[in-house]
N, C-alpha and C positions, 0 to 999 in steps of 0.2 A: 345644772346646766352643763357645765364642763365635766365630763365623767372621768377623763384621764389625761395625762400629759405624756407625750413620747418625745424622744429626742436623743442625741443631738441630730440635726439634719444638716446635710452638706450642701443642700441645693442653693444656698445663697453665698457660696464661697467658703473658704477655710476661716474658721473663727480665729480671732486674736487670743493670745493668752488670757485666761480669766473670762472668756466670753463664750456663751453657749446658745445655740439656736435650737429651739424645741417646737414641736407641733402639737398643738392643743386639739384633742379629740372630744366629740360629744357637744360641740357648740351649735350655733344656728345652722339649720339644714341648708345645704348648698354652698356653705362657706368653708374654706380652709384657712386656718389661722396659725401662723408661726410667730413666736416671740424670742427676742434675744435677751439674755441675762448677762450682765457684765459686772465685774468688781473693779475697784480702783487698784492702782499698782501695789498698795499696801495689803491687798487681799481683804478689803473690807466686806461689808454685806453686798449680796447680789442685788442689782437694781434692774428694772425693766428699762432697757435702752433701745429697743426696736420691736416693731410690730409689722407683720406682713399679712395681708388679708387678700384672699383671691376668691372670686365668685366662680364656681364651677359652671361652665356652659353659658356665660354671659358677662355683661359689663357689671362692675361693682358700683352700687349706688349709695347715697347717703343713708337711705333706709337700712342697707345692709350693715353700714358702719355703726349705726346706732344699736344694732343687735349684738355687737360685740361688746360685752360688758366687762371692763377691766377688773372690776372687784370680784366678779365670779372666776375670771381667769386667774387672778392672784390666789383665790382660795384653792383652785386646782393645783397651783404651783406649790402650795403649802409653805409660802413664805410668811415672814412676820410682817403683815400689812394690817392696817386698821380697817377691818371690814365688819359690817353689821351682821349679826347672825340670821336675820330675816332677809332673804334676797329681794323681797318686795318693799323694804324700807328705803326710802330715797336717801341718798347721801347728803350730808349738810354741804351747801354750796360753799366754795372757797371764798367768794366774795358775796355775801348776801345782799340782797337789793334793799330798797327802802322799806321802812316798817309797815307801810300801807295804812288804810283807814282804821279808825277805832271802831269798837262795836256799836257805838251810838249812830255812826254813819250807816252802817248796815241795817240797824233797826229802822232808821229813818227811810231808807230806800224801800225796805220790805213793807213798812206801813203805808208808804205812798203807793206802792204796787197794789196792795190789798184794797186801798181806797179806789184806785183806778179800776180794779175789777168790779167793785161794788157800784161804781158810777153808771154802769150800763153801756158804756162806750166799748167798742171793739178795738180801738187803737189805744191800748194801754200806755205805750211808750210815748205817743204824742200827748196824752193827757198828762203824763209825768213831766214831759218837757215843759209844758205850760206852767206847771206848778213849781218846778225846780229853780232856785235862784242861787247863784248865777247860772245862766243857761249852759248846758252840757250837750255835746253831740249825741246823736241817736245811738251810735255804736257804743259809746261809753255807758249810757243809760242801760242798754241791753246787757252788757258785760256786768255792770253793777247788779242788775236784777238777777242774772244767773248766779253770781256769787252769793247774794243774799238768799236766794232760793236754796242753794247748797247748805249754807249755814243754817237756815231754818230746818231743813230736813235732818241735819245732824244734831239739832237741838241747841245750837249755839246762840240763837236769838230768843 
């Protein structure tokens, strides 16, 4: 994604000692990205301490910011950061969420969904709501069915 890194740039004022502003090239189309690297007073490792993103010809949106992938930018900087080799591999979240439902739950959801399809009714979710105990909201069942379908297609069920 990021093909090269240029710098330093003086467009954001004179850098402090040990601080460097650089422009990243080859990123998302229509975005210009600058980053600041700084080291501590003892001359320690360079750290990313600033990021400046500009949308050319318009306002910057949250969608634009999601396109600026720091891991790929770090790879272009050539710094010693922990980055996966495959850019499509999602990073491990810093605070993982709850473990979620066990495989038995997803098998039960898929089995009930298959039963609802065989029942002849066109309202599969309503059929499942009548069978599920304790009752769960319509949106929850739809989300569960989608997850169970995904797991079934991947051969996990």
